[in-house]
C-alpha positions in Angstrom: 0.0 0.0 0.0 1.5 3.4 -1.0 1.3 6.5 1.1 -0.9 9.4 -0.2 1.1 12.0 -2.0 1.3 15.5 -0.6 -0.7 18.3 -2.4 1.3 20.3 -4.9 2.6 23.5 -3.3 1.4 25.8 -6.1 3.2 29.1 -6.1 5.1 28.3 -2.9 7.1 25.7 -4.8 8.7 28.4 -6.9 8.8 31.3 -4.5 11.9 33.1 -3.2 10.1 33.7 0.2 9.6 30.0 1.1 11.6 27.7 3.3 10.9 24.0 2.9 10.7 22.1 6.2 10.9 18.3 6.3 10.1 16.3 9.4 11.9 13.1 10.4 8.8 11.2 9.3 9.1 12.5 5.8 6.3 15.2 5.9 7.1 18.4 4.0 5.8 21.8 4.9 6.3 25.2 3.2 7.1 28.0 5.6 6.4 31.5 4.3 9.3 33.7 5.5 7.1 36.8 5.0 5.1 35.7 8.0 8.0 36.6 10.2 7.5 40.3 9.5 4.0 40.6 8.1 0.9 39.1 9.8 -1.1 39.1 6.5 0.9 36.0 5.5 0.3 32.6 7.2 3.4 30.8 8.4 2.2 27.6 6.7 -0.3 28.4 4.0 -2.9 25.8 3.0 -1.8 24.1 -0.3 -1.9 24.6 -3.1 -1.3 28.4 -3.1 -2.7 29.7 -6.4 -2.6 33.5 -5.6 -0.2 35.3 -3.3 0.6 39.0 -3.0 4.1 38.1 -1.6 5.0 35.8 -4.5 8.5 36.5 -5.9 9.8 34.0 -8.4 12.9 32.1 -7.1 16.0 33.3 -8.8 14.9 37.0 -8.5 17.3 39.4 -6.9 16.9 39.7 -3.1 16.1 43.4 -3.3 12.9 42.4 -5.2 11.5 40.7 -2.1 8.1 42.0 -0.8 7.8 43.4 2.7 
């Protein structure tokens, strides 16, 4: 029997403002680093994230970060 796959992360999977957190049991969570300084962003948003005001494509210069 296979384990259910996790939902796709949506925008979080390609965002500069995300930190992937993996547990010892193999669960994966997407931590929004914008939540540290802006309460409008949830620390662990429900997936998949399809729209986000804080989305910055990974690979973008750090000065382009929102916040």
